[in-house]
VOPAGU-2260 file (C-alpha; in pm, 1 decimal, decimal comma):
REM VOPAGU-2260
SITE   aa  ch    i         X         Y         Z
SITE  MET   A    0   16175,6   12622,4   17331,6
SITE  SER   A    1   16419,2   12713,4   17079,3
SITE  TRP   A    2   16556,7   12588,1   16742,0
SITE  ASN   A    3   16890,3   12439,0   16833,2
SITE  GLN   A    4   16994,7   12191,4   16598,3
SITE  SER   A    5   17336,2   12205,6   16444,5
SITE  GLU   A    6   17629,9   12029,5   16280,3
SITE  ASN   A    7   17707,3   11923,3   16649,3
SITE  ASN   A    8   17360,3   11865,9   16776,2
SITE  ILE   A    9   17197,9   11655,3   16471,9
SITE  TRP   A   10   16827,2   11670,4   16534,4
SITE  VAL   A   11   16610,2   11338,2   16432,4
SITE  ALA   A   12   16276,8   11360,9   16308,8
SITE  GLY   A   13   16046,1   11071,5   16293,4
SITE  HIS   A   14   15946,8   11033,0   15907,8
SITE  ARG   A   15   15556,5   10938,4   15946,4
SITE  GLY   A   16   15633,9   10845,2   16284,7
SITE  ASN   A   17   15797,7   10519,4   16339,6
SITE  PRO   A   18   15736,8   10320,1   16025,2
SITE  GLN   A   19   16026,1   10062,6   16125,3
SITE  GLU   A   20   15824,9    9951,0   16422,9
SITE  CYS   A   21   15468,4   10053,7   16318,7
SITE  PRO   A   22   15242,6   10084,2   16005,6
SITE  GLN   A   23   15346,6   10476,6   15895,7
SITE  ASN   A   24   15121,3   10768,0   15962,4
SITE  THR   A   25   14914,4   10625,2   16228,0
SITE  MET   A   26   14868,0   10699,5   16570,0
SITE  ALA   A   27   15043,3   10437,5   16679,1
SITE  SER   A   28   15345,5   10545,1   16474,2
SITE  PHE   A   29   15357,6   10895,1   16606,6
SITE  LYS   A   30   15322,0   10764,2   16973,3
SITE  SER   A   31   15626,0   10524,5   16904,7
SITE  ALA   A   32   15832,2   10766,7   16739,1
SITE  MET   A   33   15755,9   11046,0   17045,9
SITE  GLU   A   34   15792,0   10798,6   17323,5
SITE  ALA   A   35   16150,6   10712,2   17160,8
SITE  GLY   A   36   16258,7   11074,0   17202,6
SITE  VAL   A   37   16256,5   11211,4   16863,7
SITE  ASP   A   38   16290,5   11586,7   16826,6
SITE  MET   A   39   16074,2   11614,0   16526,3
SITE  ILE   A   40   15774,9   11422,8   16389,1
SITE  GLU   A   41   15692,9   11444,2   15981,3
SITE  LEU   A   42   15360,7   11386,2   15866,6
SITE  ASP   A   43   15173,4   11414,6   15527,4
SITE  ILE   A   44   14845,6   11599,4   15530,8
SITE  GLN   A   45   14548,4   11567,8   15277,7
SITE  MET   A   46   14168,4   11659,7   15233,8
SITE  SER   A   47   13901,3   11418,7   15191,2
SITE  ALA   A   48   13616,0   11473,2   14946,9
SITE  ASP   A   49   13412,0   11611,6   15265,5
SITE  GLY   A   50   13675,8   11859,6   15342,6
SITE  GLU   A   51   13829,9   11686,3   15652,2
SITE  LEU   A   52   14261,7   11690,4   15690,6
SITE  VAL   A   53   14315,4   11371,4   15718,9
SITE  ILE   A   54   14706,9   11227,5   15745,7
SITE  MET   A   55   14845,4   10983,2   15476,9
SITE  HIS   A   56   15142,8   10993,8   15255,1
SITE  ASN   A   57   14998,7   10828,3   14921,6
SITE  PHE   A   58   14701,0   10975,1   14702,3
SITE  THR   A   59   14544,7   10647,4   14736,4
SITE  VAL   A   60   14463,4   10434,1   15024,7
SITE  ASP   A   61   14548,2   10086,1   14853,1
SITE  GLU   A   62   14914,8   10022,8   14972,5
SITE  THR   A   63   14835,4   10103,7   15371,4
SITE  THR   A   64   14461,9   10003,7   15426,6
SITE  ASP   A   65   14253,0    9719,9   15361,9
SITE  GLY   A   66   14062,3    9961,9   15116,7
SITE  SER   A   67   14113,3   10108,4   14780,9
SITE  GLY   A   68   14060,0   10428,6   14622,8
SITE  ARG   A   69   14191,3   10810,8   14606,8
SITE  ILE   A   70   14177,8   11019,9   14918,7
SITE  ARG   A   71   14057,5   11309,5   14747,7
SITE  ASP   A   72   13720,7   11098,9   14619,3
SITE  MET   A   73   13632,7   10934,5   14963,2
SITE  THR   A   74   13462,4   11091,1   15234,1
SITE  LEU   A   75   13590,2   11066,6   15603,5
SITE  LYS   A   76   13379,1   10815,7   15691,0
SITE  GLU   A   77   13462,0   10571,8   15434,3
SITE  ILE   A   78   13859,0   10660,8   15504,3
SITE  ARG   A   79   13783,8   10572,8   15871,8
SITE  SER   A   80   13616,4   10266,6   15785,4
SITE  LEU   A   81   13930,1   10110,3   15683,2
SITE  ASP   A   82   14208,3    9926,2   15863,8
SITE  ALA   A   83   14524,0   10116,4   15861,3
SITE  GLY   A   84   14712,7    9853,6   16048,2
SITE  SER   A   85   14689,4    9512,4   15952,2
SITE  TRP   A   86   14897,2    9557,5   15648,3
SITE  PHE   A   87   15194,2    9597,0   15838,2
SITE  ASP   A   88   15126,0    9363,9   16149,8
SITE  LYS   A   89   14835,0    9204,7   16262,0
SITE  LYS   A   90   14872,7    9339,7   16609,1
SITE  PHE   A   91   14813,2    9660,9   16475,7
SITE  ARG   A   92   14468,9    9575,0   16368,8
SITE  GLY   A   93   14193,1    9853,8   16390,4
SITE  GLU   A   94   14462,2   10132,7   16353,7
SITE  ARG   A   95   14264,3   10423,0   16164,5
SITE  VAL   A   96   14379,2   10689,2   15927,1
SITE  PRO   A   97   14423,6   10998,6   16161,3
SITE  LEU   A   98   14252,7   11304,1   16133,4
SITE  PHE   A   99   14512,6   11586,7   16181,4
SITE  GLU   A  100   14327,7   11721,3   16484,8
SITE  GLU   A  101   14390,1   11397,4   16659,6
SITE  PHE   A  102   14721,3   11405,4   16594,4
SITE  LEU   A  103   14764,3   11768,1   16733,8
SITE  ASP   A  104   14570,1   11662,5   17052,1
SITE  LEU   A  105   14837,1   11395,5   17112,5
SITE  GLY   A  106   15124,7   11663,0   17053,4
SITE  LYS   A  107   14988,4   11846,4   17367,3
SITE  GLU   A  108   15152,0   11557,0   17576,7
SITE  TYR   A  109   15456,5   11629,3   17425,6
SITE  PRO   A  110   15511,5   11974,8   17490,6
SITE  ASN   A  111   15883,7   11952,8   17379,1
SITE  MET   A  112   15821,5   11825,9   17031,4
SITE  TYR   A  113   15879,4   12021,4   16683,2
SITE  TYR   A  114   15685,3   11907,6   16355,1
SITE  ASP   A  115   15729,7   11911,5   16019,2
SITE  PHE   A  116   15399,7   11920,1   15826,4
SITE  GLU   A  117   15406,0   11822,4   15448,9
SITE  LEU   A  118   15114,8   11958,3   15243,7
SITE  LYS   A  119   14993,8   11701,3   14982,1
SITE  GLU   A  120   14782,9   11902,6   14762,5
SITE  TYR   A  121   14941,6   12095,0   14504,3
SITE  PRO   A  122   14800,2   12381,6   14320,9
SITE  GLU   A  123   14811,1   12242,1   14008,6
SITE  ASN   A  124   14591,1   12054,9   13695,8
SITE  GLY   A  125   14268,8   12205,4   13871,6
SITE  ASN   A  126   14357,1   12135,9   14213,4
SITE  GLU   A  127   14440,2   12511,4   14300,9
SITE  SER   A  128   14127,6   12576,4   14551,6
SITE  ARG   A  129   14161,1   12254,1   14742,4
SITE  ALA   A  130   14516,4   12329,0   14778,8
SITE  TYR   A  131   14503,9   12657,0   14895,6
SITE  GLU   A  132   14218,1   12575,8   15150,6
SITE  THR   A  133   14431,9   12277,1   15301,8
SITE  ALA   A  134   14708,2   12497,5   15365,9
SITE  ASP   A  135   14486,7   12788,2   15532,2
SITE  ARG   A  136   14311,4   12511,4   15756,4
SITE  VAL   A  137   14620,1   12359,6   15858,6
SITE  ILE   A  138   14762,9   12699,8   15925,9
SITE  ALA   A  139   14476,5   12772,2   16111,8
SITE  MET   A  140   14485,1   12486,6   16324,4
SITE  ILE   A  141   14853,8   12549,3   16415,6
SITE  GLU   A  142   14766,6   12895,3   16518,7
SITE  GLU   A  143   14491,5   12744,8   16737,4
SITE  CYS   A  144   14758,5   12515,6   16913,6
SITE  ARG   A  145   15004,0   12791,1   16923,4
SITE  LEU   A  146   15284,7   12574,2   16741,5
SITE  ALA   A  147   15372,6   12833,0   16457,1
SITE  ASP   A  148   15748,2   12868,0   16638,8
SITE  LYS   A  149   15745,0   12451,1   16665,9
SITE  CYS   A  150   15678,0   12347,0   16304,3
SITE  VAL   A  151   15819,3   12391,2   15911,8
SITE  LEU   A  152   15561,8   12384,2   15672,8
SITE  ASN   A  153   15676,9   12150,7   15366,7
SITE  ALA   A  154   15552,8   12075,1   15007,5
SITE  PHE   A  155   15686,8   11959,6   14663,5
SITE  SER   A  156   15555,6   12261,8   14501,3
SITE  ALA   A  157   15696,3   12603,6   14475,6
SITE  ARG   A  158   15389,4   12766,6   14403,5
SITE  LEU   A  159   15217,5   12672,6   14739,9
SITE  LEU   A  160   15547,7   12772,3   14934,8
SITE  TRP   A  161   15522,2   13096,1   14788,3
SITE  TYR   A  162   15139,7   13124,2   14856,7
SITE  ILE   A  163   15189,3   13081,9   15227,1
SITE  HIS   A  164   15494,7   13299,3   15243,4
SITE  ASP   A  165   15316,7   13567,7   15074,3
SITE  LYS   A  166   14951,8   13547,5   15260,9
SITE  TYR   A  167   15105,4   13493,1   15614,9
SITE  GLU   A  168   15398,1   13737,5   15527,9
SITE  GLY   A  169   15671,7   13538,7   15587,1
SITE  ARG   A  170   15559,8   13393,7   15957,4
SITE  TYR   A  171   15626,8   13036,0   15887,1
SITE  LYS   A  172   15931,2   12857,4   15816,8
SITE  LEU   A  173   15919,2   12681,3   15515,5
SITE  HIS   A  174   16097,6   12377,7   15417,8
SITE  GLY   A  175   16161,6   12273,0   15045,7
SITE  TYR   A  176   16423,7   12013,4   14853,8
SITE  TYR   A  177   16720,4   11968,6   14695,7
SITE  PRO   A  178   16765,4   11985,1   14370,5
SITE  LYS   A  179   16543,9   12287,8   14291,1
SITE  ASN   A  180   16353,6   12041,9   14033,5
SITE  LEU   A  181   16177,4   11860,6   14286,4
SITE  LEU   A  182   15977,5   12183,7   14370,5
SITE  GLY   A  183   15768,7   12154,3   14024,7
SITE  GLU   A  184   15737,7   12463,2   13843,4
SITE  TYR   A  185   15757,8   12827,3   13981,4
SITE  ASP   A  186   15780,4   13193,1   13837,1
SITE  ARG   A  187   15974,0   13298,4   14157,0
SITE  ASP   A  188   16297,4   13121,5   14303,4
SITE  PRO   A  189   16179,6   12941,1   14595,4
SITE  TYR   A  190   16541,6   12914,5   14763,7
SITE  ASP   A  191   16468,4   13276,7   14850,4
SITE  ILE   A  192   16196,5   13224,4   15076,2
SITE  LEU   A  193   16321,2   12867,2   15223,1
SITE  TYR   A  194   16409,6   12811,0   15585,3
SITE  CYS   A  195   16530,7   12440,6   15497,6
SITE  ALA   A  196   16607,0   12207,7   15237,5
SITE  CYS   A  197   16630,5   11821,3   15214,3
SITE  VAL   A  198   16898,6   11724,0   15010,6
SITE  CYS   A  199   16775,2   11453,2   14821,2
SITE  GLU   A  200   17056,6   11379,8   14565,5
SITE  ASP   A  201   17447,0   11447,1   14507,9
SITE  PHE   A  202   17533,7   11452,3   14876,8
SITE  THR   A  203   17830,2   11647,1   14871,9
SITE  ARG   A  204   17982,9   11954,1   15122,8
SITE  GLU   A  205   17976,7   12203,8   14808,0
SITE  ASN   A  206   17595,6   12138,5   14768,1
SITE  PHE   A  207   17490,1   12189,2   15106,9
SITE  GLU   A  208   17712,4   12498,0   15130,8
SITE  ARG   A  209   17566,3   12651,9   14834,9
SITE  LEU   A  210   17221,7   12616,1   15010,4
SITE  LYS   A  211   17384,2   12716,9   15312,8
SITE  GLN   A  212   17524,9   13049,9   15143,4
SITE  ARG   A  213   17150,3   13144,8   15085,4
SITE  GLY   A  214   17049,7   13122,8   15433,0
SITE  ILE   A  215   16902,8   12793,9   15376,9
SITE  ASP   A  216   16945,1   12510,9   15681,2
SITE  THR   A  217   17077,5   12173,1   15542,3
SITE  TRP   A  218   16838,9   11892,0   15621,6
SITE  ALA   A  219   16906,6   11496,9   15528,9
SITE  GLY   A  220   16630,7   11246,2   15408,9
SITE  THR   A  221   16536,4   10888,3   15471,8
SITE  ARG   A  222   16861,1   10754,4   15271,5
SITE  PHE   A  223   17061,4   10843,9   15605,1
SITE  ARG   A  224   16967,2   10561,9   15816,7
SITE  THR   A  225   17325,6   10354,8   15889,0
SITE  ARG   A  226   17639,5   10449,5   16048,6
SITE  GLU   A  227   17804,9   10558,1   15745,9
SITE  MET   A  228   17546,8   10757,6   15579,2
SITE  ILE   A  229   17541,5   10934,4   15916,4
SITE  GLU   A  230   17890,8   11015,2   15895,2
SITE  THR   A  231   17831,2   11161,3   15536,1
SITE  ALA   A  232   17541,7   11399,7   15670,0
SITE  LYS   A  233   17793,2   11512,3   15940,0
SITE  GLU   A  234   18069,7   11599,3   15710,0
SITE  CYS   A  235   17811,4   11783,1   15472,9
SITE  GLY   A  236   17719,1   11967,1   15756,9
SITE  ALA   A  237   17344,2   11846,2   15819,1
SITE  THR   A  238   17166,2   11971,0   16074,0
SITE  LEU   A  239   16881,7   11700,1   16086,4
SITE  ILE   A  240   16792,9   11354,4   15961,3
SITE  THR   A  241   16444,6   11278,5   15875,7
SITE  CYS   A  242   16447,2   10886,3   15922,7
SITE  ASP   A  243   16245,1   10573,3   15897,0
SITE  ASN   A  244   16429,1   10390,0   16162,4
SITE  PRO   A  245   16487,5   10712,2   16416,7
SITE  ARG   A  246   16535,8   10478,9   16760,3
SITE  GLU   A  247   16842,5   10336,9   16550,8
SITE  VAL   A  248   16961,1   10673,3   16405,6
SITE  MET   A  249   16933,4   10857,1   16753,1
SITE  GLN   A  250   17178,4   10579,6   16870,3
SITE  ILE   A  251   17439,4   10603,8   16610,7
SITE  LEU   A  252   17435,6   10998,6   16685,4
SITE  ARG   A  253   17476,4   10980,4   17035,4
SITE  ASP   A  254   17743,1   10733,4   16981,5
SITE  MET   A  255   17917,8   10995,1   16782,3
SITE  GLY   A  256   17830,7   11264,7   17045,1
SITE  LEU   A  257   17574,2   11429,5   16830,6
SITE  HIS   A  258   17246,7   11390,8   16952,4
SITE  ARG   A  259   17172,3   11529,3   17306,8
């Protein structure tokens, strides 16, 4: 398999799976997106109090389960006891917060899938060891599954991206953001090591071109969900759209002749 997205073949990444139709970051959401035919799955990884890698975007379970509390303060048993589906629709009652390992097992059924793994543990405010351990363990599992050439590693932390670049000698594709201030504090320019960046503000061809001139592939985020915004993404030179409504976005792109 090869990375073949381009301005004329814009890929679609399911943001936390298919959250328009399923509760985000659940196995139901991932399966729905994969079955819909997305090119990539984006998901978020955190560590429980007892060191297990779980998939959730928010730092607390309050908004997407029937429980309350911070992920980092809860054991896996406590997290897995929660209902992660009913808040979205009662038909999803019983969905659980997934383990990263469970997701990787699901991915084996979809050999053509690509991945955007967002690391939510940041090396700041005393969280350095957890952040680096999480990154190292995620990478170890990626390597065990032989997915190194089929994923990007993503973080809103330049320090964490530099840590991965240095320790793994540039072997991993790194995903960052534009504008640069979204990447927190840094001593070294994160744009020196990025494979791609999601443009989150100022959607102009000039801003996209500035990134491309530095060798950074330009991706579009969840605001690009309508025909009008997708046309803007095309005009700006985006090669991938990460979206909450992947089925709709894929159909729009196909109607425009931009998704195979």
